[in-house]
VODREN-795825 format. One line per field, with one value per residue (C-alpha): residue number from 1; x, y, z. Coordinates in steps of 0.2 Angstrom, whole numbers. Last residue first. Layout:
BEGIN
num (NUM|...)
px (X|...)
py (Y|...)
pz (Z|...)
This chain:
BEGIN
num (480|479|478|477|476|475|474|473|472|471|470|469|468|467|466|465|464|463|462|461|460|459|458|457|456|455|454|453|452|451|450|449|448|447|446|445|444|443|442|441|440|439|438|437|436|435|434|433|432|431|430|429|428|427|426|425|424|423|422|421|420|419|418|417|416|415|414|413|412|411|410|409|408|407|406|405|404|403|402|401|400|399|398|397|396|395|394|393|392|391|390|389|388|387|386|385|384|383|382|381|380|379|378|377|376|375|374|373|372|371|370|369|368|367|366|365|364|363|362|361|360|359|358|357|356|355|354|353|352|351|350|349|348|347|346|345|344|343|342|341|340|339|338|337|336|335|334|333|332|331|330|329|328|327|326|325|324|323|322|321|320|319|318|317|316|315|314|313|312|311|310|309|308|307|306|305|304|303|302|301|300|299|298|297|296|295|294|293|292|291|290|289|288|287|286|285|284|283|282|281|280|279|278|277|276|275|274|273|272|271|270|269|268|267|266|265|264|263|262|261|260|259|258|257|256|255|254|253|252|251|250|249|248|247|246|245|244|243|242|241|240|239|238|237|236|235|234|233|232|231|230|229|228|227|226|225|224|223|222|221|220|219|218|217|216|215|214|213|212|211|210|209|208|207|206|205|204|203|202|201|200|199|198|197|196|195|194|193|192|191|190|189|188|187|186|185|184|183|182|181|180|179|178|177|176|175|174|173|172|171|170|169|168|167|166|165|164|163|162|161|160|159|158|157|156|155|154|153|152|151|150|149|148|147|146|145|144|143|142|141|140|139|138|137|136|135|134|133|132|131|130|129|128|127|126|125|124|123|122|121|120|119|118|117|116|115|114|113|112|111|110|109|108|107|106|105|104|103|102|101|100|99|98|97|96|95|94|93|92|91|90|89|88|87|86|85|84|83|82|81|80|79|78|77|76|75|74|73|72|71|70|69|68|67|66|65|64|63|62|61|60|59|58|57|56|55|54|53|52|51|50|49|48|47|46|45|44|43|42|41|40|39|38|37|36|35|34|33|32|31|30|29|28|27|26|25|24|23|22|21|20|19|18|17|16|15|14|13|12|11|10|9|8|7|6|5|4|3|2|1)
px (111|118|136|141|126|129|127|116|119|106|114|108|125|123|106|106|99|105|106|103|93|77|67|81|82|63|64|79|68|53|65|73|56|50|66|67|85|80|74|91|101|113|124|115|102|114|126|112|110|127|137|143|154|164|177|178|166|154|153|148|135|127|122|115|106|98|91|84|76|69|60|54|48|38|29|35|27|14|20|12|-7|-12|3|13|-3|-9|8|7|-11|-5|7|-9|-17|-3|-1|-20|-21|-7|-16|-32|-22|-16|-32|-40|-54|-67|-73|-56|-44|-45|-30|-38|-54|-43|-32|-47|-56|-41|-40|-59|-59|-44|-53|-68|-57|-49|-65|-67|-48|-46|-59|-50|-34|-29|-36|-29|-14|-26|-28|-43|-51|-48|-37|-52|-61|-45|-44|-62|-60|-44|-53|-67|-55|-46|-62|-69|-52|-53|-71|-66|-70|-84|-84|-101|-105|-116|-119|-123|-118|-128|-134|-122|-114|-113|-105|-93|-88|-84|-73|-64|-60|-52|-43|-36|-30|-21|-13|-6|1|9|16|24|32|39|58|70|85|101|101|107|101|104|90|98|100|82|72|62|54|36|22|7|-12|-27|-42|-59|-54|-48|-67|-73|-81|-69|-54|-61|-66|-49|-39|-47|-35|-20|-22|-22|-5|2|-4|5|21|21|18|3|-4|-23|-33|-51|-61|-80|-95|-113|-127|-140|-138|-154|-158|-161|-166|-158|-152|-153|-147|-150|-140|-147|-134|-138|-126|-111|-101|-88|-102|-108|-92|-88|-106|-104|-87|-92|-75|-66|-77|-74|-55|-42|-37|-41|-30|-16|-16|-3|-5|-24|-38|-56|-60|-76|-92|-110|-107|-116|-131|-129|-110|-107|-120|-110|-93|-100|-110|-96|-84|-70|-52|-48|-61|-57|-68|-80|-93|-104|-123|-131|-148|-163|-171|-189|-200|-212|-214|-221|-233|-239|-240|-250|-262|-264|-267|-281|-289|-287|-296|-311|-311|-311|-308|-289|-287|-275|-265|-264|-257|-244|-239|-238|-227|-216|-213|-209|-195|-189|-188|-178|-166|-165|-160|-146|-140|-141|-130|-117|-118|-115|-100|-93|-97|-88|-72|-74|-75|-58|-51|-58|-50|-33|-35|-39|-25|-13|-19|-5|10|3|0|18|25|14|22|39|48|55|44|40|29|12|1|-18|-30|-48|-54|-69|-73|-91|-100|-110|-113|-113|-101|-88|-88|-97|-87|-94|-90|-94|-92|-79|-67|-58|-57|-51|-38|-31|-30|-23|-9|-5|-5|7|19|19|22|37|46|50|64|56|62|65|50|39|45|41|24|20|26|17|1|1|7|-3|4|12|30|36|26|32|41|32|31|17|16|5|-12|-17|-7|-20|-14|-5|8|7|6|0)
py (-49|-64|-68|-82|-94|-107|-125|-136|-155|-168|-185|-200|-200|-181|-172|-153|-138|-121|-107|-88|-87|-80|-96|-107|-97|-99|-118|-119|-112|-124|-139|-134|-132|-149|-158|-151|-147|-129|-126|-130|-119|-128|-143|-159|-152|-142|-157|-167|-154|-157|-141|-130|-115|-112|-99|-94|-79|-91|-103|-88|-83|-100|-95|-79|-87|-99|-85|-76|-92|-96|-79|-83|-100|-93|-80|-62|-52|-40|-22|-13|-8|-4|4|10|17|25|34|40|46|55|65|69|75|87|94|97|104|116|121|124|136|146|146|154|148|162|173|180|170|163|153|137|139|141|126|116|121|116|99|96|101|90|76|78|77|61|52|42|42|30|18|20|14|2|13|29|31|29|16|8|24|32|45|53|55|62|75|79|83|93|104|106|111|124|132|133|140|154|158|158|143|141|140|135|139|124|126|143|148|151|133|128|115|128|140|127|123|141|140|126|136|150|137|130|147|149|132|136|153|143|131|146|152|135|139|125|128|119|122|111|94|80|69|62|44|41|52|38|40|43|31|42|40|51|40|39|25|15|12|9|-8|-17|-10|-14|-32|-36|-28|-37|-51|-49|-30|-30|-39|-27|-13|-20|-23|-5|3|13|30|31|47|47|63|61|73|70|78|64|49|39|29|12|10|-2|-20|-25|-9|-3|13|21|33|49|54|67|57|52|47|35|27|24|17|5|-1|-6|-15|1|3|-15|-13|-21|-5|6|-4|-6|13|17|36|33|45|43|62|71|80|76|84|72|60|55|57|47|34|33|30|19|8|7|2|15|12|30|44|62|78|74|88|78|82|83|74|86|86|80|96|91|74|83|92|76|68|83|81|63|66|78|65|51|62|65|47|39|21|22|35|25|19|37|43|29|36|53|48|38|53|64|52|51|70|71|57|66|82|73|64|81|90|76|77|96|94|80|90|106|96|87|103|108|91|93|110|104|89|99|112|97|89|95|91|75|68|73|64|49|47|50|39|28|13|13|24|22|37|35|50|51|69|79|95|89|91|104|100|114|107|119|110|118|116|113|122|122|103|100|113|108|89|93|105|91|79|92|95|77|74|89|81|64|72|81|65|68|79|85|103|107|97|105|122|119|112|127|140|132|131|149|156|146|143|127|124|106|99|81|77|72|53|54|72|85|86|100|93|80|63|59|45|29|17|0)
pz (-43|-33|-39|-28|-31|-18|-23|-11|-15|-12|-12|-24|-33|-37|-34|-38|-29|-34|-22|-20|-36|-27|-32|-25|-9|-6|-10|2|16|12|12|28|36|30|35|53|56|52|70|77|65|54|59|55|44|34|33|26|12|7|4|-10|-15|1|0|19|16|6|22|33|20|22|40|34|20|32|43|28|22|39|39|21|26|41|31|34|48|43|43|58|57|75|83|67|59|75|77|59|63|79|67|57|73|77|59|58|76|71|56|66|78|63|54|70|80|81|95|101|112|129|127|134|123|107|112|116|99|89|97|95|76|73|82|71|55|62|66|50|47|63|55|39|46|32|19|26|13|-1|-15|-7|-2|14|5|-3|14|22|7|9|28|25|12|24|38|27|22|39|45|33|38|56|66|80|98|106|125|129|148|155|173|189|191|204|193|179|190|196|178|176|191|184|168|179|189|173|167|184|182|165|171|185|173|164|181|185|185|189|200|197|179|165|171|158|152|137|142|144|131|124|107|107|106|103|101|98|102|93|81|96|101|84|88|77|86|103|98|89|103|118|122|111|111|130|129|117|129|144|134|128|145|148|149|146|146|143|144|147|144|149|140|144|156|156|172|179|197|208|209|190|182|165|159|144|137|128|114|116|103|115|127|114|110|129|131|117|123|140|141|145|160|167|169|158|149|164|176|163|161|174|175|174|170|167|166|171|166|172|189|202|201|182|181|197|190|174|183|197|185|172|186|190|187|191|190|190|190|205|209|221|222|239|239|240|257|255|256|242|251|266|256|248|265|273|258|261|280|275|263|277|290|279|273|290|288|286|300|310|295|289|306|305|288|294|309|297|286|301|306|288|287|303|296|280|288|298|282|272|285|283|265|265|276|265|249|256|259|242|233|240|235|218|215|221|210|195|198|200|184|173|184|190|173|168|183|180|163|169|155|168|164|145|135|126|127|123|122|121|119|124|114|112|95|86|67|55|42|48|65|79|96|113|129|148|153|141|146|162|157|140|146|158|144|132|145|147|128|126|139|131|114|121|128|147|152|168|169|151|144|158|153|134|138|150|138|123|132|138|122|109|92|97|90|91|77|77|61|45|42|30|22|30|21|9|-5|-9|-16|0|0|10|-4|0)
């Protein structure tokens, strides 16, 4: 398959990672964290975008240039080995969210304790009214009066205290979706060591994960308690995991999750390691740019609090400038063209089907975070295009790697390397039985050796002749 683009408006395959972010606050924080922590830069930007997504998705949506309004939530997968500082990156960018959530948790516990007391008092009064109704069951006048009292009592039932929880880790689907239903309907499913999330029950509920990414309502049926319909919820998913753990997951659930479209919704990265290059240049690290990042995060979190308390508006919609609209539409059409059988996205067309929308979401998040003017600029959109296409290359390498050679071709390569040692010493032929006796152990099996020799014969590397009932392998020295 050719991996070249037929449309010049798309970045080229294998283009370098776009280091320069056209967003002052975000760029400053990402560069500063890279300088201080020395983690791979894509890993750092993924961490920042995950935090921004959590802080923005409950307040804003984005209108794509085709007119469709969609969430800004992202699903992000970062694959990196132990020691790449995945958890450190996550902790750095989620610190403002965790601090905010901790402060809300203190208020929640106080309010919940008061609610429990109020509920006990209400329940005691409820029982008294019910006893009164039982006593007056045969007196229709008193029964009618007691019924009105019970209705009025029900109207004053203490309202359950809602919890504003932003971060869930390894939650069951029931706990996650019930938390979004009864509390704040916007959160992140986040894990610095993603093996728990990958193998946990939430990620196995693929239909609901796909639906919430698209902003669709989710019908949650429960056996032991009341079922409910979750509407308007938003969820950011950020999985940071080691390569071996992810490969094991793919062996077990990969075909199902890929076939269902779950991974098509993810932006993925598997950046090169920085270990061995993480030298300290300054004894005192500066964090002033990260503090600017956190200050903007706190502003967004307060906007979420206004929404939670019913004093702010939900559904602020960000839109693209006319120039950015035209550019996005051309990219959308190019991606569609390249999803055809001869196109570069053919083998990952599931990913391509969500790529233009992910580009819109990334551009919207950067625009929202920087607090820029009304419309998403062409400059920000162009970065989102470059970044998401870099993620496409990563997706291709992770989910559609080159297929392994057939076993006989692998054996032929190994056999040819072994023969080459004899060529170097001037050898021009060898009995086949000698190969079986002294060659690689796995090629001492007659069938595998025969198939490997057949490959080398077809490629003109050896000749196979029979002399005096013995099979002789003659080496072709001048291989074109």
